[in-house]
A tleap script that builds the chain and sets N, CA, C and O, in Angstrom:
source leaprc.protein.ff14SB
mol = sequence {
  NPHE LEU PHE ARG ALA VAL ARG ASP ALA MET
  THR ARG LEU SER ARG ALA ARG TRP LEU GLU
  VAL ARG ASP GLU THR ALA LEU GLY ARG ALA
  TRP LEU GLU HIE ARG ALA ILE LEU ALA ALA
  THR ARG LEU GLY GLN ALA ASP GLU ALA THR
  ARG LEU LEU SER ALA HIE ILE VAL GLY SER
  ARG ASP ARG LEU VAL THR SER LEU ALA ASN
  ASP ARG ARG GLY LEU ARG ALA ARG GLY PHE
  ALA VAL VAL ALA CALA
}
set mol.1.N position { 205.349 127.541 139.863 }
set mol.1.CA position { 204.357 127.382 139.495 }
set mol.1.C position { 203.129 128.477 139.341 }
set mol.1.O position { 202.388 128.765 138.402 }
set mol.2.N position { 203.242 128.899 140.542 }
set mol.2.CA position { 202.507 129.991 140.724 }
set mol.2.C position { 202.048 131.156 139.597 }
set mol.2.O position { 201.039 131.520 138.992 }
set mol.3.N position { 203.606 131.522 139.741 }
set mol.3.CA position { 204.399 132.582 139.106 }
set mol.3.C position { 203.840 132.498 137.354 }
set mol.3.O position { 203.253 133.333 136.666 }
set mol.4.N position { 204.262 131.287 137.088 }
set mol.4.CA position { 203.809 130.728 135.658 }
set mol.4.C position { 202.449 130.947 135.580 }
set mol.4.O position { 202.064 131.934 134.953 }
set mol.5.N position { 201.741 130.292 136.043 }
set mol.5.CA position { 200.067 130.725 136.085 }
set mol.5.C position { 199.791 131.724 135.450 }
set mol.5.O position { 199.432 131.972 134.299 }
set mol.6.N position { 200.121 132.578 136.852 }
set mol.6.CA position { 199.705 134.194 136.816 }
set mol.6.C position { 200.044 134.442 135.539 }
set mol.6.O position { 199.139 134.471 134.706 }
set mol.7.N position { 201.648 134.708 135.062 }
set mol.7.CA position { 202.219 134.657 134.222 }
set mol.7.C position { 201.493 134.799 132.931 }
set mol.7.O position { 201.260 135.853 132.339 }
set mol.8.N position { 201.076 133.252 132.477 }
set mol.8.CA position { 200.206 133.068 131.583 }
set mol.8.C position { 198.944 133.416 131.677 }
set mol.8.O position { 198.398 133.709 130.613 }
set mol.9.N position { 198.074 133.491 133.026 }
set mol.9.CA position { 196.760 134.189 132.466 }
set mol.9.C position { 196.568 135.675 132.597 }
set mol.9.O position { 195.455 136.189 132.704 }
set mol.10.N position { 198.158 136.609 132.579 }
set mol.10.CA position { 198.059 137.762 132.285 }
set mol.10.C position { 198.396 138.131 131.098 }
set mol.10.O position { 198.411 139.313 130.754 }
set mol.11.N position { 198.724 137.093 130.293 }
set mol.11.CA position { 199.182 137.105 128.956 }
set mol.11.C position { 198.076 137.273 128.218 }
set mol.11.O position { 197.765 138.190 127.458 }
set mol.12.N position { 197.140 135.627 128.726 }
set mol.12.CA position { 195.905 135.064 127.690 }
set mol.12.C position { 194.856 137.032 128.187 }
set mol.12.O position { 194.240 137.590 127.279 }
set mol.13.N position { 194.883 137.465 129.147 }
set mol.13.CA position { 193.806 138.196 129.593 }
set mol.13.C position { 194.483 139.995 128.917 }
set mol.13.O position { 193.653 140.900 129.002 }
set mol.14.N position { 195.868 140.369 128.326 }
set mol.14.CA position { 196.468 141.315 127.758 }
set mol.14.C position { 195.316 141.174 126.309 }
set mol.14.O position { 194.394 141.960 126.088 }
set mol.15.N position { 195.679 139.969 125.463 }
set mol.15.CA position { 195.244 139.906 124.087 }
set mol.15.C position { 193.797 139.849 124.434 }
set mol.15.O position { 193.343 140.345 123.403 }
set mol.16.N position { 192.827 139.602 125.127 }
set mol.16.CA position { 191.428 139.935 124.779 }
set mol.16.C position { 191.244 141.733 125.060 }
set mol.16.O position { 190.591 142.493 124.344 }
set mol.17.N position { 192.086 142.132 126.403 }
set mol.17.CA position { 192.135 143.547 126.889 }
set mol.17.C position { 192.674 144.464 125.420 }
set mol.17.O position { 192.170 145.581 125.305 }
set mol.18.N position { 193.479 144.100 124.531 }
set mol.18.CA position { 193.432 144.657 123.376 }
set mol.18.C position { 192.610 144.580 122.598 }
set mol.18.O position { 192.547 145.558 121.853 }
set mol.19.N position { 191.691 143.569 122.373 }
set mol.19.CA position { 190.775 143.797 121.445 }
set mol.19.C position { 189.616 144.384 121.948 }
set mol.19.O position { 188.863 144.985 121.182 }
set mol.20.N position { 189.385 144.289 123.094 }
set mol.20.CA position { 188.241 144.713 123.606 }
set mol.20.C position { 188.255 146.648 123.842 }
set mol.20.O position { 187.421 147.444 123.411 }
set mol.21.N position { 189.319 146.896 124.539 }
set mol.21.CA position { 189.540 148.107 124.478 }
set mol.21.C position { 190.488 148.972 123.963 }
set mol.21.O position { 191.551 149.324 124.474 }
set mol.22.N position { 189.739 149.443 122.340 }
set mol.22.CA position { 190.411 149.840 121.382 }
set mol.22.C position { 190.272 151.700 121.270 }
set mol.22.O position { 191.157 152.495 120.957 }
set mol.23.N position { 188.760 151.989 121.672 }
set mol.23.CA position { 188.771 153.467 121.937 }
set mol.23.C position { 188.576 153.907 123.260 }
set mol.23.O position { 188.597 153.023 124.116 }
set mol.24.N position { 188.396 155.040 123.619 }
set mol.24.CA position { 188.499 155.575 124.904 }
set mol.24.C position { 187.439 155.613 124.943 }
set mol.24.O position { 187.874 155.563 126.094 }
set mol.25.N position { 186.103 155.664 124.903 }
set mol.25.CA position { 184.287 154.965 125.340 }
set mol.25.C position { 184.733 153.478 125.891 }
set mol.25.O position { 184.524 153.132 127.054 }
set mol.26.N position { 185.305 152.733 125.016 }
set mol.26.CA position { 185.221 151.497 125.618 }
set mol.26.C position { 186.686 151.578 126.769 }
set mol.26.O position { 186.650 150.607 127.525 }
set mol.27.N position { 187.398 152.116 126.924 }
set mol.27.CA position { 188.861 152.532 127.833 }
set mol.27.C position { 187.905 152.873 129.522 }
set mol.27.O position { 187.921 152.403 130.660 }
set mol.28.N position { 187.246 153.836 128.860 }
set mol.28.CA position { 186.227 154.649 130.240 }
set mol.28.C position { 185.869 153.899 130.913 }
set mol.28.O position { 186.414 153.691 131.997 }
set mol.29.N position { 184.555 153.073 130.376 }
set mol.29.CA position { 183.622 151.695 130.498 }
set mol.29.C position { 184.688 151.099 131.449 }
set mol.29.O position { 184.781 151.213 132.672 }
set mol.30.N position { 185.379 150.507 130.666 }
set mol.30.CA position { 186.281 149.758 131.866 }
set mol.30.C position { 186.960 150.009 133.100 }
set mol.30.O position { 187.101 149.186 134.005 }
set mol.31.N position { 187.494 151.542 133.082 }
set mol.31.CA position { 188.079 151.736 134.444 }
set mol.31.C position { 186.461 152.120 135.243 }
set mol.31.O position { 186.412 151.788 136.427 }
set mol.32.N position { 185.430 152.655 134.771 }
set mol.32.CA position { 184.564 152.827 135.804 }
set mol.32.C position { 184.316 151.261 136.306 }
set mol.32.O position { 184.501 151.058 137.506 }
set mol.33.N position { 184.064 150.564 135.788 }
set mol.33.CA position { 183.506 149.178 136.317 }
set mol.33.C position { 184.404 148.000 136.893 }
set mol.33.O position { 184.141 146.826 137.154 }
set mol.34.N position { 185.849 148.947 137.019 }
set mol.34.CA position { 186.737 148.315 137.934 }
set mol.34.C position { 187.037 149.208 138.830 }
set mol.34.O position { 187.561 148.714 139.829 }
set mol.35.N position { 186.857 150.721 138.859 }
set mol.35.CA position { 186.813 151.533 140.513 }
set mol.35.C position { 185.304 151.136 141.191 }
set mol.35.O position { 185.321 150.799 142.375 }
set mol.36.N position { 184.113 151.163 140.541 }
set mol.36.CA position { 182.843 150.525 141.492 }
set mol.36.C position { 183.457 148.868 142.016 }
set mol.36.O position { 183.831 148.750 143.183 }
set mol.37.N position { 183.502 147.952 141.296 }
set mol.37.CA position { 184.423 146.533 142.118 }
set mol.37.C position { 185.122 146.916 143.149 }
set mol.37.O position { 184.783 146.629 144.297 }
set mol.38.N position { 186.304 147.691 142.831 }
set mol.38.CA position { 186.946 148.168 144.546 }
set mol.38.C position { 186.881 148.928 145.451 }
set mol.38.O position { 187.513 148.959 146.507 }
set mol.39.N position { 185.549 150.030 144.776 }
set mol.39.CA position { 184.800 150.960 145.831 }
set mol.39.C position { 183.796 149.929 146.587 }
set mol.39.O position { 183.608 150.250 147.761 }
set mol.40.N position { 183.255 149.006 146.253 }
set mol.40.CA position { 182.279 148.017 146.964 }
set mol.40.C position { 183.293 147.307 148.202 }
set mol.40.O position { 183.070 147.411 149.408 }
set mol.41.N position { 184.322 146.649 147.650 }
set mol.41.CA position { 185.322 145.963 148.369 }
set mol.41.C position { 186.128 146.824 149.362 }
set mol.41.O position { 186.694 146.395 150.367 }
set mol.42.N position { 186.103 147.891 149.004 }
set mol.42.CA position { 186.782 148.577 150.173 }
set mol.42.C position { 185.627 148.730 151.384 }
set mol.42.O position { 185.785 148.630 152.601 }
set mol.43.N position { 184.313 149.031 150.551 }
set mol.43.CA position { 183.856 149.559 152.005 }
set mol.43.C position { 182.397 147.784 152.617 }
set mol.43.O position { 181.247 147.717 153.049 }
set mol.44.N position { 183.564 146.727 152.221 }
set mol.44.CA position { 183.269 145.307 152.502 }
set mol.44.C position { 181.557 145.156 152.503 }
set mol.44.O position { 180.690 145.079 153.373 }
set mol.45.N position { 181.598 145.161 150.873 }
set mol.45.CA position { 180.362 144.971 150.442 }
set mol.45.C position { 180.552 143.634 149.593 }
set mol.45.O position { 180.446 143.727 148.370 }
set mol.46.N position { 180.802 142.513 150.115 }
set mol.46.CA position { 180.870 141.642 149.508 }
set mol.46.C position { 180.142 141.528 148.289 }
set mol.46.O position { 180.601 141.615 147.151 }
set mol.47.N position { 178.615 141.266 148.737 }
set mol.47.CA position { 177.771 140.953 147.624 }
set mol.47.C position { 177.862 141.529 146.543 }
set mol.47.O position { 177.881 140.971 145.446 }
set mol.48.N position { 177.948 143.093 146.822 }
set mol.48.CA position { 177.940 144.288 145.882 }
set mol.48.C position { 178.847 143.657 144.467 }
set mol.48.O position { 178.632 143.387 143.286 }
set mol.49.N position { 180.247 143.625 145.692 }
set mol.49.CA position { 181.233 143.614 144.392 }
set mol.49.C position { 181.654 141.689 143.888 }
set mol.49.O position { 182.741 141.351 143.418 }
set mol.50.N position { 180.689 140.899 144.109 }
set mol.50.CA position { 180.427 140.133 143.374 }
set mol.50.C position { 179.364 140.217 142.399 }
set mol.50.O position { 179.453 139.477 141.418 }
set mol.51.N position { 178.519 140.881 142.488 }
set mol.51.CA position { 177.573 141.383 140.981 }
set mol.51.C position { 178.255 142.068 140.373 }
set mol.51.O position { 178.090 141.991 139.155 }
set mol.52.N position { 179.404 143.119 140.913 }
set mol.52.CA position { 179.768 144.275 139.915 }
set mol.52.C position { 180.731 143.670 139.164 }
set mol.52.O position { 180.894 143.839 137.955 }
set mol.53.N position { 181.662 142.640 140.210 }
set mol.53.CA position { 182.840 141.795 139.071 }
set mol.53.C position { 181.979 140.331 138.523 }
set mol.53.O position { 182.754 139.808 137.723 }
set mol.54.N position { 181.146 139.767 138.591 }
set mol.54.CA position { 180.529 138.864 137.515 }
set mol.54.C position { 179.723 140.049 136.273 }
set mol.54.O position { 179.727 139.452 135.197 }
set mol.55.N position { 179.439 140.665 136.198 }
set mol.55.CA position { 178.218 141.730 135.613 }
set mol.55.C position { 179.594 141.797 134.399 }
set mol.55.O position { 179.528 141.480 133.211 }
set mol.56.N position { 180.572 142.217 135.016 }
set mol.56.CA position { 181.957 142.976 134.419 }
set mol.56.C position { 182.756 142.126 133.713 }
set mol.56.O position { 183.462 142.608 132.827 }
set mol.57.N position { 182.792 140.447 134.027 }
set mol.57.CA position { 183.085 139.758 133.317 }
set mol.57.C position { 182.060 139.019 132.114 }
set mol.57.O position { 182.377 138.480 131.053 }
set mol.58.N position { 180.783 139.218 132.706 }
set mol.58.CA position { 180.160 138.376 131.398 }
set mol.58.C position { 179.848 139.894 130.748 }
set mol.58.O position { 179.522 139.476 129.637 }
set mol.59.N position { 179.759 140.843 130.672 }
set mol.59.CA position { 179.567 142.367 129.857 }
set mol.59.C position { 181.033 141.375 129.281 }
set mol.59.O position { 180.720 140.380 128.629 }
set mol.60.N position { 182.519 141.605 129.489 }
set mol.60.CA position { 183.762 141.951 128.935 }
set mol.60.C position { 183.586 140.474 127.793 }
set mol.60.O position { 183.826 140.502 126.586 }
set mol.61.N position { 183.153 139.377 128.512 }
set mol.61.CA position { 183.247 138.633 127.158 }
set mol.61.C position { 182.182 138.324 126.394 }
set mol.61.O position { 182.163 137.374 125.612 }
set mol.62.N position { 180.924 139.389 126.656 }
set mol.62.CA position { 180.194 139.309 125.552 }
set mol.62.C position { 180.369 140.178 124.163 }
set mol.62.O position { 179.915 140.059 123.025 }
set mol.63.N position { 181.262 141.122 124.825 }
set mol.63.CA position { 181.837 142.266 123.903 }
set mol.63.C position { 183.041 141.947 123.005 }
set mol.63.O position { 183.303 142.266 121.845 }
set mol.64.N position { 183.797 141.088 124.079 }
set mol.64.CA position { 184.711 140.151 123.133 }
set mol.64.C position { 184.479 139.478 122.137 }
set mol.64.O position { 185.071 139.524 121.059 }
set mol.65.N position { 183.385 138.649 122.522 }
set mol.65.CA position { 182.734 137.551 121.224 }
set mol.65.C position { 182.082 138.345 120.309 }
set mol.65.O position { 181.699 137.836 119.256 }
set mol.66.N position { 181.909 139.417 120.521 }
set mol.66.CA position { 181.003 140.142 119.584 }
set mol.66.C position { 181.783 140.897 118.465 }
set mol.66.O position { 181.510 140.926 117.265 }
set mol.67.N position { 183.165 141.706 119.343 }
set mol.67.CA position { 184.032 141.939 118.519 }
set mol.67.C position { 184.836 141.285 117.324 }
set mol.67.O position { 185.228 141.731 116.245 }
set mol.68.N position { 184.954 139.661 118.139 }
set mol.68.CA position { 185.371 138.868 117.554 }
set mol.68.C position { 184.972 138.576 116.018 }
set mol.68.O position { 185.539 138.658 114.929 }
set mol.69.N position { 183.205 138.042 116.683 }
set mol.69.CA position { 182.347 138.023 115.087 }
set mol.69.C position { 182.355 139.276 114.364 }
set mol.69.O position { 182.333 138.993 113.167 }
set mol.70.N position { 182.378 140.561 114.536 }
set mol.70.CA position { 182.729 141.682 113.953 }
set mol.70.C position { 184.231 141.682 113.047 }
set mol.70.O position { 184.260 142.037 111.868 }
set mol.71.N position { 185.271 141.293 113.693 }
set mol.71.CA position { 186.321 141.741 112.908 }
set mol.71.C position { 186.925 140.111 112.901 }
set mol.71.O position { 188.036 139.919 113.394 }
set mol.72.N position { 186.295 139.176 112.433 }
set mol.72.CA position { 187.119 137.933 111.949 }
set mol.72.C position { 187.964 138.319 111.158 }
set mol.72.O position { 189.155 138.351 111.465 }
set mol.73.N position { 187.431 138.754 109.772 }
set mol.73.CA position { 188.160 138.630 108.913 }
set mol.73.C position { 189.934 139.813 109.145 }
set mol.73.O position { 191.116 139.587 108.888 }
set mol.74.N position { 189.267 140.892 109.677 }
set mol.74.CA position { 190.971 141.937 109.836 }
set mol.74.C position { 191.460 141.019 110.955 }
set mol.74.O position { 192.680 141.009 110.796 }
set mol.75.N position { 191.168 140.244 112.000 }
set mol.75.CA position { 191.817 139.758 112.286 }
set mol.75.C position { 192.716 138.462 112.235 }
set mol.75.O position { 193.690 138.203 112.943 }
set mol.76.N position { 192.225 137.808 111.354 }
set mol.76.CA position { 192.958 136.946 110.066 }
set mol.76.C position { 194.653 137.981 109.651 }
set mol.76.O position { 195.868 137.835 109.782 }
set mol.77.N position { 193.672 138.999 109.111 }
set mol.77.CA position { 194.985 139.816 108.139 }
set mol.77.C position { 196.062 139.940 109.458 }
set mol.77.O position { 197.291 139.942 109.516 }
set mol.78.N position { 195.581 139.985 109.919 }
set mol.78.CA position { 196.584 140.358 111.250 }
set mol.78.C position { 197.101 139.647 111.960 }
set mol.78.O position { 197.546 139.964 113.062 }
set mol.79.N position { 197.149 138.286 111.339 }
set mol.79.CA position { 197.763 136.849 111.747 }
set mol.79.C position { 197.084 136.457 112.859 }
set mol.79.O position { 197.775 135.574 113.366 }
set mol.80.N position { 195.952 136.660 113.619 }
set mol.80.CA position { 194.970 135.613 114.551 }
set mol.80.C position { 194.470 134.728 113.647 }
set mol.80.O position { 194.502 134.905 112.429 }
set mol.81.N position { 194.014 133.789 114.196 }
set mol.81.CA position { 193.614 132.901 114.219 }
set mol.81.C position { 192.047 132.740 114.831 }
set mol.81.O position { 191.865 132.724 116.049 }
set mol.82.N position { 191.138 132.645 114.045 }
set mol.82.CA position { 189.857 132.774 114.730 }
set mol.82.C position { 189.390 131.392 114.586 }
set mol.82.O position { 189.431 130.776 113.521 }
set mol.83.N position { 188.830 130.807 115.974 }
set mol.83.CA position { 187.858 129.819 115.619 }
set mol.83.C position { 186.595 129.571 116.473 }
set mol.83.O position { 186.433 130.046 117.597 }
set mol.84.N position { 185.887 128.931 115.947 }
set mol.84.CA position { 184.443 128.836 116.230 }
set mol.84.C position { 184.245 128.306 117.333 }
set mol.84.O position { 184.077 127.116 117.069 }
set mol.85.N position { 184.154 128.456 118.482 }
set mol.85.CA position { 183.365 128.013 119.808 }
set mol.85.C position { 181.986 127.283 120.077 }
set mol.85.O position { 181.617 127.065 121.231 }
savepdb mol mol.pdb
quit
């Protein structure tokens, strides 16, 4: 059960990552955010790690929504069905 849940979540996340991290700048930003979250976690700074993780999730979501809005036509041509939320 847990294996399937994690596998399915990773499949959905990989699709979102493909849409969001398309260039070196975006990839670099993601790595910096991930490293900052890990550093705070390793230092035992739970509140800071939580703040960084929350900001990362919100930022990723906002960038993904913007990307989908901007690329709706191109995504449709590639076979993606983009539906309004």
